[in-house]
Backbone bond lengths (Angstrom), bond angles and torsions (degrees), N, CA, C in turn:
res aa  C-N    CA-C-N  psi(-1)  N-CA   C-N-CA  omega(-1)  CA-C   N-CA-C  phi
1 M - - - 1.437 - - 1.511 109.35 -
2 E 1.361 117.98 144.58 1.426 121.91 179.81 1.525 110.53 -61.08
3 E 1.359 116.16 143.61 1.433 119.04 178.56 1.528 113.55 -58.15
4 D 1.372 116.16 -35.83 1.461 121.20 -178.29 1.529 111.09 -58.48
5 S 1.308 117.29 -31.26 1.451 120.01 -177.90 1.509 112.50 -68.58
6 F 1.352 116.13 -16.10 1.464 119.64 177.62 1.548 111.00 -99.24
7 R 1.294 119.39 5.30 1.450 121.66 -175.49 1.531 109.74 -71.74
8 V 1.324 115.65 131.61 1.443 121.39 177.27 1.521 110.68 -91.87
9 A 1.315 115.98 169.46 1.442 121.11 176.58 1.535 109.65 -55.31
10 T 1.292 116.60 137.68 1.462 121.83 -175.93 1.550 109.00 -62.98
11 R 1.308 114.92 125.73 1.464 120.45 176.69 1.515 107.27 -135.52
12 S 1.321 116.35 147.40 1.461 119.19 178.18 1.517 109.58 -75.59
13 S 1.322 116.00 162.98 1.454 120.66 179.03 1.520 111.22 -62.06
14 V 1.339 117.07 -32.61 1.459 120.76 177.83 1.530 110.48 -66.48
15 E 1.306 116.43 -43.34 1.470 121.37 178.52 1.527 110.93 -61.35
16 L 1.335 115.94 -45.87 1.443 120.12 -179.39 1.516 112.22 -64.39
17 K 1.347 115.18 -37.72 1.455 118.31 178.33 1.502 111.08 -63.60
18 S 1.343 118.02 -33.14 1.432 121.15 176.49 1.539 112.89 -73.41
19 V 1.351 115.70 -41.33 1.447 120.76 176.62 1.513 111.23 -59.10
20 F 1.327 116.28 -42.43 1.460 121.98 -176.17 1.504 111.46 -108.22
21 A 1.312 116.97 41.27 1.473 121.96 179.99 1.497 110.41 -56.73
22 K 1.341 116.91 141.22 1.458 121.65 -175.13 1.535 110.80 -69.96
23 Y 1.303 113.83 143.91 1.483 122.21 172.66 1.562 107.29 -65.65
24 P 1.343 118.59 142.48 1.458 119.26 -174.19 1.536 113.11 -64.13
25 S 1.322 114.34 142.99 1.464 121.25 179.28 1.520 109.86 -89.36
26 D 1.320 113.38 156.80 1.467 122.47 175.27 1.492 107.48 -110.51
27 R 1.298 119.11 -166.23 1.440 122.80 177.44 1.509 111.05 -79.41
28 D 1.341 116.62 162.99 1.445 123.53 172.96 1.519 114.17 60.32
29 G 1.330 117.21 28.43 1.431 120.50 174.30 1.533 116.25 80.04
30 F 1.313 116.64 7.14 1.466 120.55 177.52 1.545 108.64 -99.90
31 L 1.335 116.13 179.07 1.455 120.97 179.76 1.520 110.08 -104.94
32 K 1.354 114.68 161.98 1.455 119.94 179.54 1.538 109.13 -59.20
33 S 1.310 115.57 132.27 1.450 120.37 179.99 1.505 110.86 -129.14
34 F 1.333 115.91 165.56 1.421 122.10 -175.90 1.537 108.88 -132.47
35 D 1.326 116.65 151.29 1.458 119.21 162.69 1.513 107.64 -69.72
36 Y 1.322 115.94 141.87 1.467 119.27 -175.34 1.523 113.46 -60.48
37 Q 1.364 115.96 -19.61 1.463 119.16 -179.63 1.543 114.02 -87.27
38 D 1.345 116.21 -7.63 1.462 119.56 177.48 1.523 111.32 -60.00
39 D 1.295 115.45 157.20 1.469 120.16 -175.26 1.528 114.33 -94.70
40 D 1.328 117.57 -18.21 1.480 118.91 -169.54 1.502 116.00 -105.71
41 W 1.353 119.28 4.69 1.451 119.23 -175.57 1.532 111.99 -76.56
42 L 1.313 117.70 -22.63 1.473 119.93 -178.34 1.535 111.25 -60.15
43 G 1.327 115.21 -33.84 1.446 119.77 176.29 1.516 113.33 -63.05
44 Y 1.315 116.33 -32.78 1.482 120.23 176.23 1.529 110.94 -67.97
45 L 1.338 116.09 -42.46 1.457 118.55 177.87 1.525 110.36 -61.66
46 N 1.321 116.55 -40.79 1.473 119.20 -178.99 1.522 111.56 -69.50
47 R 1.345 117.03 -37.04 1.470 120.26 -175.39 1.540 110.75 -78.67
48 W 1.322 118.45 -47.77 1.459 120.99 -174.08 1.516 114.34 -101.14
49 G 1.345 115.93 -9.71 1.466 117.87 179.05 1.509 114.68 86.95
50 F 1.361 116.34 -4.64 1.453 121.29 177.11 1.510 108.17 -156.05
51 V 1.354 114.57 162.72 1.480 120.01 -179.93 1.520 106.50 -152.23
52 V 1.354 115.23 150.94 1.456 121.88 178.31 1.530 108.36 -111.27
53 L 1.347 114.82 126.28 1.468 121.69 -176.81 1.523 110.67 -125.07
54 Q 1.334 116.31 146.85 1.463 121.71 172.02 1.529 106.79 -92.33
55 V 1.338 114.77 122.42 1.491 118.03 -175.66 1.521 113.48 -128.73
56 L 1.328 119.69 -29.54 1.453 122.75 -179.26 1.509 110.06 -113.64
57 T 1.329 115.16 150.23 1.488 120.66 175.32 1.502 110.74 -81.33
58 E 1.328 115.57 167.47 1.436 119.81 178.95 1.536 110.65 -61.32
59 S 1.300 115.93 -42.72 1.498 118.61 -177.54 1.535 110.06 -67.41
60 E 1.314 118.29 -36.58 1.462 120.11 175.79 1.532 112.55 -62.69
61 C 1.334 115.16 -38.99 1.448 118.97 176.90 1.499 112.59 -67.11
62 D 1.344 117.88 -43.75 1.457 121.01 -179.92 1.529 110.02 -61.76
63 A 1.342 117.22 -40.45 1.453 119.90 178.36 1.544 111.19 -67.40
64 T 1.317 116.58 -32.75 1.467 120.34 178.25 1.533 109.91 -68.38
65 V 1.302 118.26 -42.01 1.489 120.43 178.11 1.532 109.44 -59.81
66 E 1.297 116.71 -45.33 1.467 120.21 178.68 1.544 110.00 -60.19
67 A 1.337 115.68 -43.20 1.456 119.88 178.59 1.519 112.36 -62.42
68 L 1.320 115.91 -42.49 1.467 120.34 -179.42 1.517 110.65 -57.00
69 F 1.345 117.26 -51.07 1.456 119.92 -178.69 1.516 112.65 -68.95
70 E 1.301 117.64 -29.83 1.481 121.10 174.16 1.535 108.87 -62.74
71 E 1.329 116.78 -45.32 1.462 119.75 -179.75 1.525 110.62 -66.65
72 L 1.325 117.79 -43.82 1.462 119.72 -178.88 1.516 112.36 -62.25
73 N 1.299 118.02 -40.94 1.440 120.88 178.03 1.507 113.86 -69.95
74 Q 1.336 115.99 -31.24 1.482 119.10 174.84 1.524 112.34 -67.31
75 Q 1.331 115.52 -30.82 1.454 121.57 -177.16 1.525 112.84 -94.61
76 A 1.312 117.01 4.67 1.458 119.18 -173.38 1.534 112.69 -62.04
77 L 1.316 115.48 152.21 1.459 121.25 177.71 1.529 110.63 -73.12
78 A 1.294 116.03 167.08 1.461 121.45 177.74 1.506 111.14 -63.51
79 T 1.354 117.08 -19.77 1.452 120.65 -179.90 1.515 113.31 -77.78
80 Q 1.321 117.89 -6.64 1.484 119.03 -177.44 1.533 111.41 -58.42
81 A 1.309 114.42 123.00 1.475 119.59 179.64 1.516 111.31 -92.25
82 T 1.319 117.88 -32.81 1.453 123.45 -175.93 1.511 108.81 -145.78
83 P 1.329 119.46 137.31 1.434 119.38 176.44 1.519 112.39 -57.97
84 L 1.322 115.45 143.71 1.441 120.71 179.29 1.532 109.88 -67.28
85 N 1.360 115.30 140.47 1.439 121.83 -178.77 1.518 108.54 -140.54
86 L 1.300 116.09 123.04 1.466 120.45 -178.46 1.527 111.72 -56.24
87 H 1.309 117.05 -35.41 1.466 122.46 -173.23 1.526 113.99 -94.74
88 D 1.334 117.52 2.82 1.463 120.65 -178.99 1.544 108.46 -130.42
89 S 1.305 114.52 98.07 1.494 119.16 -175.13 1.528 112.63 -68.72
90 T 1.318 118.51 -13.01 1.464 118.71 175.42 1.521 111.60 -68.51
91 T 1.319 116.83 -15.74 1.493 120.43 179.89 1.537 110.45 -91.27
92 W 1.319 119.32 0.85 1.459 121.12 -172.38 1.524 113.82 -89.31
93 E 1.320 117.59 6.37 1.467 118.93 -178.35 1.532 110.14 -66.36
94 N 1.331 115.69 157.73 1.453 122.26 -170.13 1.520 113.62 -54.44
95 E 1.350 117.18 -39.00 1.469 118.80 -173.85 1.527 113.77 -65.25
96 N 1.322 117.10 -13.48 1.482 119.13 -176.86 1.525 113.53 -92.50
97 W 1.345 117.71 -2.22 1.467 120.84 -175.28 1.533 110.99 -100.29
98 P 1.339 117.01 149.27 1.464 119.76 177.69 1.522 114.47 -59.27
99 S 1.371 115.41 -36.00 1.462 118.54 -176.37 1.544 107.61 -145.60
100 P 1.337 117.13 76.38 1.464 119.73 -172.21 1.530 114.26 -63.88
101 A 1.296 118.91 -19.83 1.451 121.63 -178.92 1.537 112.98 -85.05
102 S 1.345 116.46 -14.81 1.450 119.09 -177.02 1.529 110.59 -85.30
103 R 1.321 115.83 157.89 1.473 120.94 -174.54 1.512 110.65 -60.26
104 F 1.328 117.81 -39.19 1.472 122.09 -175.31 1.528 113.75 -100.91
105 L 1.310 117.93 1.57 1.465 124.62 175.15 1.523 113.45 69.28
106 T 1.314 118.48 8.92 1.462 122.75 -176.61 1.525 110.25 -108.92
107 R 1.347 115.24 157.16 1.476 120.39 -177.10 1.506 112.92 -93.32
108 T 1.303 117.89 -34.39 1.480 121.87 -174.22 1.523 108.98 -132.57
109 M 1.317 115.07 -179.29 1.448 121.24 166.58 1.532 108.13 -60.41
110 A 1.317 117.59 155.78 1.481 119.64 176.83 1.506 109.65 -66.88
111 I 1.343 115.80 119.47 1.477 118.83 -172.74 1.531 114.06 -125.19
112 H 1.334 116.76 7.20 1.478 118.24 175.06 1.521 109.02 -64.32
113 P 1.350 119.32 149.20 1.465 120.44 178.95 1.557 113.61 -50.70
114 L 1.338 116.13 -34.57 1.454 117.20 179.95 1.540 112.64 -75.38
115 A 1.338 116.41 -23.85 1.450 117.51 171.18 1.512 111.22 -64.91
116 W 1.343 116.20 -40.15 1.482 118.81 176.04 1.501 111.46 -66.61
117 R 1.335 116.23 -38.20 1.471 118.57 177.40 1.535 112.07 -59.87
118 N 1.331 115.37 -42.46 1.466 119.69 -176.41 1.532 110.34 -67.28
119 R 1.324 116.97 -46.35 1.473 118.37 -174.70 1.542 112.02 -72.09
120 T 1.354 116.72 -10.71 1.440 120.22 175.93 1.540 110.42 -118.58
121 H 1.309 116.76 21.67 1.456 123.04 -175.13 1.545 110.03 -64.79
122 P 1.310 119.15 134.67 1.454 120.88 -179.12 1.525 114.95 -57.96
123 A 1.364 116.84 -33.55 1.431 120.11 179.76 1.532 111.12 -69.55
124 I 1.298 116.77 -39.92 1.490 121.22 179.50 1.516 108.22 -70.93
125 H 1.326 117.68 -40.22 1.460 119.37 176.20 1.543 110.34 -61.97
126 A 1.340 117.71 -42.68 1.474 120.16 -179.40 1.533 111.01 -60.73
127 A 1.353 116.46 -38.34 1.459 119.85 179.73 1.523 111.28 -65.27
128 F 1.318 117.71 -48.35 1.468 119.83 -179.55 1.555 110.61 -69.79
129 A 1.336 116.55 -31.75 1.478 118.01 175.63 1.524 111.30 -62.12
130 K 1.331 116.35 -36.91 1.457 118.59 178.26 1.534 110.34 -68.46
131 I 1.327 116.97 -36.93 1.464 119.81 179.88 1.544 110.77 -64.37
132 F 1.322 115.95 -46.23 1.475 120.58 -174.28 1.531 112.74 -89.76
133 G 1.352 117.16 -10.91 1.456 119.40 179.54 1.499 113.64 69.82
134 R 1.322 118.84 29.89 1.446 122.95 -177.35 1.545 108.76 -159.12
135 Q 1.329 116.69 153.60 1.463 120.82 -178.63 1.525 111.90 -91.77
136 D 1.334 117.23 -28.71 1.447 121.27 -175.45 1.540 111.91 -77.63
137 L 1.313 114.34 95.47 1.464 121.46 -176.63 1.509 110.75 -127.46
138 W 1.312 117.22 162.70 1.447 124.23 168.62 1.513 109.89 -117.46
139 A 1.298 116.26 142.86 1.452 121.70 177.88 1.517 110.51 -89.11
140 S 1.299 116.31 158.37 1.461 120.77 169.57 1.527 109.77 -84.62
141 V 1.310 114.63 160.68 1.487 120.26 171.61 1.493 106.09 -123.95
142 D 1.324 116.37 112.21 1.446 123.00 -173.02 1.524 110.46 -137.11
143 R 1.309 116.72 -169.74 1.468 122.14 -173.87 1.543 112.88 -97.00
144 W 1.330 112.55 168.21 1.462 119.36 161.55 1.540 107.80 -70.90
145 G 1.307 116.10 154.57 1.459 120.54 168.17 1.489 110.48 -113.28
146 V 1.322 118.02 114.30 1.474 122.49 -175.96 1.541 107.50 -121.58
147 F 1.331 115.52 121.64 1.454 121.39 -177.40 1.512 109.12 -130.42
148 R 1.299 115.85 118.80 1.477 120.67 -173.52 1.545 111.16 -76.09
149 G 1.328 113.45 155.16 1.475 120.16 169.76 1.507 109.53 -63.28
150 T 1.327 116.33 150.52 1.474 119.97 -173.53 1.539 114.42 -130.50
151 K 1.324 118.69 -7.28 1.458 120.94 -174.97 1.540 110.26 -128.58
152 G 1.326 115.80 125.83 1.450 119.74 -179.37 1.487 114.17 64.86
153 V 1.335 117.40 34.32 1.431 124.85 -177.25 1.536 109.51 -80.29
154 V 1.329 116.22 134.51 1.455 120.10 176.28 1.522 109.26 -77.90
155 S 1.340 117.60 123.13 1.435 123.67 179.57 1.525 110.13 -126.57
156 R 1.323 115.04 159.93 1.485 119.64 177.84 1.504 109.95 -101.27
157 K 1.325 115.99 127.87 1.442 121.83 178.78 1.524 110.53 -80.83
158 P 1.330 118.81 162.57 1.473 121.11 -179.30 1.511 114.41 -51.84
159 D 1.348 118.15 -30.73 1.472 119.95 -179.82 1.522 113.55 -84.19
160 G 1.341 116.29 4.54 1.453 120.60 177.70 1.516 114.97 93.17
161 S 1.291 118.18 -12.18 1.464 120.39 179.22 1.522 110.63 -78.99
162 L 1.335 116.74 163.50 1.427 122.38 -177.19 1.496 112.50 -104.28
163 E 1.335 116.50 148.44 1.458 121.55 175.98 1.522 109.35 -145.69
164 Q 1.301 115.70 153.11 1.461 122.16 173.57 1.536 107.80 -94.80
165 T 1.329 115.31 129.73 1.466 119.39 -175.51 1.534 109.52 -149.63
166 D 1.310 115.22 155.84 1.467 119.53 173.20 1.509 109.13 -87.09
167 R 1.346 116.44 147.09 1.444 123.02 -179.89 1.517 109.94 -124.64
168 P 1.300 118.41 74.35 1.469 120.36 177.38 1.525 112.78 -61.28
169 D 1.345 116.46 -22.50 1.484 118.15 177.63 1.522 112.70 -70.48
170 W 1.315 118.41 -12.23 1.441 123.62 175.93 1.532 113.10 -96.69
171 R 1.308 115.82 1.20 1.476 119.80 -172.88 1.520 108.74 -94.26
172 H 1.341 116.45 128.81 1.486 120.61 -177.87 1.523 110.18 -131.11
173 N 1.289 115.45 139.68 1.481 119.88 168.36 1.531 108.02 -147.16
174 L 1.336 114.74 152.88 1.446 122.71 179.95 1.504 109.50 -109.80
175 A 1.330 116.81 147.27 1.447 120.19 175.45 1.502 110.32 -73.45
176 L 1.294 117.34 160.27 1.473 124.00 -179.46 1.515 109.13 -62.69
177 H 1.358 115.89 131.31 1.465 119.98 -172.69 1.509 111.35 -160.33
178 W 1.318 116.12 171.31 1.464 124.04 164.21 1.525 108.01 -111.92
179 D 1.326 116.90 143.48 1.468 119.23 175.23 1.509 111.25 -84.56
180 V 1.312 117.91 -8.50 1.458 123.34 174.62 1.527 107.91 -113.79
181 N 1.331 115.90 160.84 1.442 120.41 173.44 1.555 106.02 -77.39
182 P 1.315 119.28 113.40 1.476 120.24 -172.33 1.537 113.53 -63.73
183 W 1.328 118.18 -35.62 1.459 120.83 178.06 1.515 110.53 -66.46
184 R 1.317 115.96 -46.45 1.477 119.43 179.51 1.523 111.86 -65.35
185 H 1.325 116.42 -42.17 1.451 119.85 -177.90 1.523 111.39 -66.16
186 C 1.340 117.19 -40.09 1.480 119.77 178.20 1.545 109.18 -64.14
187 R 1.318 116.68 -35.64 1.462 119.13 177.50 1.524 110.92 -65.52
188 E 1.344 115.86 -38.78 1.487 120.08 176.73 1.521 110.77 -62.66
189 L 1.305 115.88 -42.41 1.480 118.74 179.31 1.531 111.29 -63.97
190 D 1.316 115.69 -39.63 1.474 120.50 177.11 1.517 111.33 -62.56
191 Q 1.307 117.39 -26.95 1.468 122.88 -179.03 1.546 111.74 -88.58
192 G 1.345 116.07 0.92 1.469 120.81 174.41 1.508 113.29 96.64
193 Q 1.314 119.59 5.48 1.477 120.15 176.09 1.513 110.44 -72.88
194 P 1.332 119.75 151.55 1.444 122.05 -178.62 1.499 111.18 -71.56
195 P 1.351 116.78 158.44 1.458 120.07 177.05 1.535 109.27 -67.27
196 M 1.316 116.07 167.12 1.447 122.56 171.99 1.509 108.65 -112.81
197 C 1.341 116.09 141.38 1.466 120.92 179.77 1.540 108.75 -130.56
198 Q 1.299 115.94 154.31 1.449 123.73 179.42 1.512 111.30 -127.55
199 G 1.326 118.36 165.35 1.441 119.69 -178.67 1.516 111.79 -153.40
200 V 1.356 113.78 147.60 1.466 122.34 173.15 1.522 107.46 -127.75
201 L 1.333 116.50 122.32 1.448 123.63 -179.74 1.525 110.22 -99.94
202 A 1.325 118.17 124.65 1.461 121.84 178.11 1.537 108.73 -87.44
203 I 1.346 116.50 127.40 1.487 118.34 177.45 1.524 111.52 -107.64
204 V 1.322 117.70 -0.60 1.465 124.29 166.23 1.525 106.10 -134.74
205 D 1.348 116.34 165.86 1.459 117.33 173.50 1.518 109.74 -62.39
206 C 1.324 115.57 132.85 1.485 120.68 -178.21 1.509 108.49 -125.53
207 P 1.354 118.07 72.53 1.473 120.89 172.69 1.506 109.86 -67.90
208 E 1.319 118.68 174.68 1.453 120.53 -174.12 1.519 114.19 -57.56
209 E 1.341 117.55 -34.72 1.457 118.04 -174.08 1.540 113.85 -67.38
210 V 1.333 118.06 -19.79 1.471 117.16 178.69 1.545 111.63 -86.41
211 G 1.336 116.03 0.53 1.450 119.06 -175.69 1.518 111.77 85.87
212 G 1.315 116.20 172.96 1.460 116.38 177.05 1.504 114.16 161.07
213 F 1.306 114.54 -161.73 1.448 124.96 -176.21 1.535 110.53 -79.17
214 L 1.305 116.60 139.44 1.458 120.54 168.82 1.505 108.91 -135.86
215 T 1.316 115.17 156.41 1.485 119.30 -177.73 1.523 108.29 -150.65
216 V 1.310 115.45 172.41 1.449 121.78 173.94 1.529 108.24 -102.78
217 P 1.332 118.62 105.55 1.462 118.54 -176.74 1.529 110.46 -62.29
218 G 1.313 114.73 137.68 1.459 119.46 -177.93 1.508 115.30 83.79
219 S 1.352 117.05 -2.97 1.452 118.54 -173.92 1.564 114.53 -71.09
220 P 1.319 120.90 -26.59 1.472 116.85 176.68 1.538 112.88 -61.08
221 A 1.308 116.45 -47.72 1.467 119.32 178.26 1.529 111.22 -63.30
222 Y 1.308 116.46 -42.62 1.479 121.16 -178.66 1.527 110.62 -65.83
223 T 1.332 116.72 -40.96 1.451 119.97 179.82 1.503 110.99 -60.97
224 R 1.347 116.18 -44.22 1.481 119.74 -176.78 1.535 112.22 -75.51
225 S 1.309 118.72 -39.48 1.455 121.08 -172.46 1.529 112.71 -84.61
226 A 1.321 117.33 -27.03 1.450 119.32 -172.92 1.528 115.11 -131.83
227 W 1.315 116.73 -46.67 1.481 119.63 -168.66 1.515 111.09 -65.93
228 V 1.323 119.14 -50.67 1.480 119.71 -175.79 1.518 112.55 -65.94
229 N 1.340 116.94 -21.22 1.440 120.49 179.26 1.505 112.56 -81.14
230 K 1.353 116.44 -16.53 1.451 120.23 -179.14 1.525 113.21 -103.55
231 Q 1.328 117.48 -17.99 1.438 121.16 -175.15 1.513 111.76 -104.57
232 P 1.315 119.88 125.97 1.467 121.10 175.85 1.537 108.68 -62.64
233 P 1.324 118.33 132.86 1.480 120.49 178.59 1.512 110.41 -57.97
234 L 1.346 116.07 134.44 1.448 121.12 176.53 1.537 110.82 -73.87
235 H 1.341 115.57 -38.02 1.452 122.08 -178.03 1.529 107.63 -171.71
236 D 1.291 118.41 178.73 1.469 121.97 179.20 1.500 112.51 -113.17
237 R 1.332 117.32 10.54 1.461 120.06 178.57 1.526 109.71 -73.11
238 D 1.313 115.57 147.99 1.473 120.90 -179.83 1.518 107.54 -90.85
239 C 1.335 117.57 87.22 1.441 120.53 -177.89 1.519 109.45 -154.08
240 L 1.325 115.80 174.92 1.442 121.03 -178.94 1.535 111.69 -56.22
241 V 1.332 115.82 137.76 1.466 122.26 176.08 1.517 107.59 -128.05
242 R 1.308 117.80 126.02 1.456 122.25 178.39 1.518 112.29 -81.09
243 V 1.327 114.79 142.34 1.454 119.48 171.38 1.529 108.92 -71.90
244 P 1.299 118.22 130.76 1.490 120.02 -176.88 1.536 110.88 -56.32
245 E 1.316 114.35 147.46 1.464 121.86 -174.18 1.517 112.93 -56.05
246 H 1.347 118.23 -38.38 1.453 122.09 -175.40 1.528 113.16 -99.10
247 D 1.321 117.65 12.04 1.477 120.42 179.57 1.509 109.91 -69.15
248 P 1.327 118.56 141.66 1.478 122.05 179.83 1.537 112.92 -56.49
249 M 1.324 117.95 -28.06 1.459 118.67 179.71 1.522 112.68 -59.99
250 Q 1.314 117.10 -26.36 1.451 120.69 -179.68 1.531 112.29 -60.87
251 Q 1.324 117.17 -24.21 1.457 121.55 -176.65 1.538 112.20 -92.02
252 H 1.303 117.35 1.39 1.482 118.75 -172.58 1.528 112.81 -128.30
253 V 1.309 116.74 31.25 1.462 119.76 179.87 1.529 110.05 -76.58
254 Q 1.327 114.63 155.24 1.463 121.59 178.41 1.524 108.80 -133.87
255 R 1.312 115.78 127.97 1.463 119.99 175.64 1.517 110.31 -75.77
256 V 1.379 113.70 146.55 1.473 120.08 -176.74 1.503 110.45 -123.97
257 P 1.330 117.41 81.43 1.487 118.87 175.39 1.533 108.86 -69.15
258 L 1.334 114.95 149.76 1.473 120.65 -176.45 1.519 111.03 -129.23
259 R 1.298 115.75 142.38 1.465 120.03 169.15 1.530 108.34 -84.88
260 K 1.355 115.49 159.05 1.470 117.78 178.54 1.521 110.50 -60.36
261 G 1.345 114.05 138.10 1.450 119.26 179.77 1.533 113.23 89.39
262 Q 1.326 117.59 -2.29 1.460 120.52 177.54 1.512 111.33 -97.38
263 I 1.331 115.53 147.06 1.448 120.35 174.30 1.525 107.42 -121.42
264 V 1.338 114.97 137.83 1.463 119.33 170.24 1.512 106.12 -98.85
265 I 1.283 117.29 124.79 1.477 124.01 176.42 1.519 108.14 -112.07
266 W 1.310 116.34 129.88 1.458 118.46 -179.04 1.542 111.10 -134.41
267 N 1.307 113.77 149.79 1.449 121.78 173.16 1.527 109.31 -65.88
268 S 1.321 118.04 133.98 1.457 121.19 -173.22 1.533 112.55 -67.56
269 L 1.344 118.45 -11.24 1.459 120.08 171.99 1.508 111.39 -83.41
270 G 1.312 118.15 2.17 1.468 122.65 176.46 1.508 108.96 -80.75
271 A 1.363 114.66 122.74 1.483 118.54 173.13 1.531 108.20 -65.85
272 H 1.313 115.28 134.92 1.479 118.01 -176.16 1.514 110.10 -150.23
273 A 1.341 114.38 170.70 1.448 121.85 179.63 1.529 106.79 -164.29
274 N 1.308 116.96 -166.93 1.485 118.88 167.76 1.507 107.64 -135.20
275 F 1.334 114.49 156.01 1.457 120.08 178.54 1.561 108.62 -113.36
276 P 1.333 118.17 151.15 1.454 121.16 -166.47 1.541 113.20 -80.22
277 N 1.301 112.91 161.12 1.477 123.13 175.67 1.531 109.73 -67.44
278 S 1.323 115.96 143.20 1.464 120.71 176.85 1.535 111.34 -138.23
279 C 1.344 116.49 32.42 1.449 121.10 179.18 1.526 110.28 -147.19
280 D 1.325 117.54 -170.05 1.467 120.93 -175.48 1.512 112.27 -100.72
281 R 1.324 119.56 11.33 1.464 122.52 -179.01 1.509 111.13 -112.30
282 M 1.342 114.99 159.06 1.462 121.25 -179.18 1.524 111.77 -86.15
283 R 1.318 114.21 152.29 1.441 122.51 165.10 1.499 107.38 -103.95
284 L 1.360 117.85 126.11 1.440 123.63 -178.98 1.512 109.86 -126.16
285 V 1.324 117.74 124.31 1.472 122.22 -177.17 1.527 108.86 -141.96
286 Q 1.337 114.12 166.39 1.451 120.66 170.55 1.511 107.51 -127.39
287 F 1.328 117.99 134.25 1.456 122.22 179.69 1.522 109.98 -88.33
288 I 1.321 116.62 118.70 1.473 121.52 -175.15 1.541 108.59 -140.02
289 R 1.335 115.70 134.35 1.463 119.86 170.70 1.531 106.77 -148.79
290 M 1.307 113.67 167.27 1.489 120.80 176.19 1.497 109.92 -133.75
291 M 1.317 116.11 164.80 1.483 122.26 -174.90 1.518 106.82 -154.29
292 P 1.337 115.77 157.61 1.485 118.02 176.32 1.518 112.86 -56.03
293 A 1.331 115.23 141.66 1.480 120.67 -178.66 1.521 109.25 -77.89
294 E 1.312 115.75 76.14 1.447 123.08 -179.35 1.516 110.24 -137.49
295 T 1.332 116.19 150.18 1.472 118.69 -177.63 1.504 111.90 -57.31
296 R 1.344 118.46 -35.42 1.447 119.45 -178.08 1.529 112.44 -66.96
297 S 1.351 117.02 -22.76 1.488 119.29 175.42 1.512 109.63 -64.62
298 E 1.333 118.10 -38.51 1.452 120.10 176.64 1.540 111.61 -67.69
299 E 1.285 115.84 -30.97 1.462 120.23 178.13 1.542 111.87 -71.74
300 R 1.338 115.24 -26.93 1.472 119.51 -176.78 1.501 112.51 -95.61
301 D 1.324 120.28 -19.32 1.452 122.78 -170.48 1.511 110.67 -134.58
302 R 1.331 117.19 108.34 1.489 120.65 -177.25 1.517 110.92 -72.25
303 F 1.324 119.48 -9.26 1.461 121.67 176.37 1.541 113.15 -97.35
304 A 1.305 116.65 5.45 1.454 120.67 175.47 1.538 108.62 -57.63
305 A 1.341 116.82 139.01 1.469 120.60 -171.37 1.523 111.45 -51.09
306 G 1.318 117.33 -50.61 1.455 120.64 -176.53 1.517 112.25 -58.72
307 V 1.310 117.89 -40.05 1.473 122.10 179.18 1.534 109.79 -62.93
308 V 1.303 117.19 -48.06 1.472 120.64 -177.86 1.505 111.13 -67.61
309 L 1.318 118.61 -44.14 1.455 120.41 -177.19 1.525 112.65 -65.73
310 R 1.326 116.92 -33.62 1.462 119.49 178.33 1.523 111.25 -74.46
311 S 1.306 119.08 -24.53 1.440 121.42 -174.42 1.527 114.98 -99.40
312 D 1.336 116.74 -15.60 1.466 119.86 -175.80 1.533 110.07 -129.65
313 P 1.322 118.36 98.71 1.466 122.49 -176.15 1.527 113.38 -57.38
314 E 1.330 117.33 -38.78 1.453 120.86 179.84 1.535 112.11 -61.55
315 V 1.308 115.03 -44.88 1.453 120.23 179.47 1.538 110.18 -68.95
316 A 1.326 116.97 -39.79 1.454 120.51 -179.98 1.537 110.99 -63.14
317 T 1.333 116.03 -42.57 1.489 119.51 178.45 1.509 111.46 -63.35
318 S 1.349 117.04 -39.20 1.434 120.62 177.53 1.538 111.46 -62.84
319 A 1.327 116.61 -43.60 1.458 119.85 179.24 1.490 113.00 -61.29
320 R 1.325 115.77 -42.19 1.450 119.09 -177.56 1.538 112.81 -71.39
321 R 1.322 115.86 -23.59 1.463 120.38 177.88 1.524 113.03 -85.49
322 A 1.321 116.92 -17.95 1.471 121.32 -179.08 1.508 111.18 -65.98
323 E 1.310 116.81 148.65 1.450 122.44 178.36 1.526 107.92 -83.98
324 L 1.305 115.85 88.67 1.458 122.23 -173.77 1.520 111.19 -100.93
325 T 1.288 115.69 146.48 1.460 120.88 170.76 1.532 108.77 -76.46
326 G 1.323 114.49 173.49 1.480 117.34 174.32 1.532 111.63 -60.42
327 L 1.320 115.33 -38.50 1.463 120.77 177.20 1.527 108.87 -62.77
328 G 1.305 117.59 -45.51 1.444 120.92 -179.31 1.520 112.50 -60.96
329 R 1.330 117.60 -41.43 1.456 120.41 179.81 1.537 110.44 -65.41
330 R 1.307 117.25 -37.58 1.448 119.70 178.71 1.527 111.13 -71.27
331 L 1.312 117.84 -38.11 1.475 120.34 178.59 1.530 112.34 -65.70
332 L 1.341 116.01 -26.70 1.469 120.00 178.19 1.517 112.72 -93.35
333 N 1.343 116.83 7.14 1.452 121.63 178.83 1.529 111.79 62.96
334 L 1.344 115.38 28.24 1.470 120.62 174.51 1.521 110.58 -88.79
335 E 1.312 116.47 -20.76 1.465 123.21 174.80 1.523 108.11 -137.24
336 P 1.339 117.17 148.94 1.471 119.09 179.37 1.513 111.61 -72.89
337 W 1.301 115.17 153.54 1.451 121.27 171.87 1.545 109.53 -75.27
C-alpha cells in the first residue's frame, strides 16, 4: 500500500510529544509501579494505556524459575546434551531446548503446576477484576517467554575450553504492532463490548539490558480517536497488524523494564513490540491475561482458557491435575462462575 495512505492528520512534534507523553520513571531505571491493591493505578492504565503492578513475591518468582527449567528439561529433545541451567550459559545451545526453532524455545503452553498457580493467582485476578469491574473472569493459557543472553556469553568451544562471545543469532525483537485488528476492535468497543487487555509477568529482574516489552504510551486512546479514522482498513481478519514504518508512533516508543514479580498490563489497542537482549543474562517471563467470562471472549481470544483446554488434550490434562483453588478452577473455565 502507498505510504500516503498511512498518513495521519498533520500534528506538530510538540503536539505528538504531548499525545505520547512518557509514563513516569521510578528509581534505578525502572518505571513507576504500584501494589495491585492500590487505588490509583487504574488512572495510569487509562492515561498511558499500560501500568506496572507488583503481584508476586520474591519467593514465588524464585520457585517459578525453578519450575520453568524443570518443565523445559522434562520436555527436552533426545538431542539434549546437558540439562538447561539458568546460571550456566554453556547449556543454552540449541540442542538443549524443547523447541529451538520457536521464538520462545518452548514446545507447549506453560503447564507446570506453578504456571497454573501464576495464571490463576489471586493478585493477578484482583488486578484484572479492577480493570473490568467484575469478578467473573477467565484466564488465558499461554507460554513461558525465554530469551537468552546475547552479549559476552560464555560458550564452550569444540576442544572443551571456554570463551566469551556474542550471540546475535539468539537476539530477537518484534516490530511495532497490535495483536488485535485495530479497526475491528474499535468497532467492537463502539458496539459496547469490553476492552481487551494483555499482560507480561517478569519472574526475574528484567532491566533494559536483558531486553523486554516496549509500547507507545497513550497509543490506545490515539488509535481509537484518530488513527483508525485516518487509515483505510487493511482487512477485517482478527490478527496481528503492524504499525506502518513511517507512522509517527514509531518515534515515541518507551521501553518497560520490570522487576521480578511485576506485571505490565496494557490495553490491546496499545501499539507494542519488544526490544532485544544486549547482555549475558536471560529474560524470563510468563504471558498472562484475563477477560470477562463470556462466550464472546472465547470468540475474540484464541488463548482463552476454555478454547485452549478443549483443543489441546495435554494442556487440559495438566490443568485438571493441578492443585487449583475454587477461584483457579473458575478462572480456567473448569467450573462455572
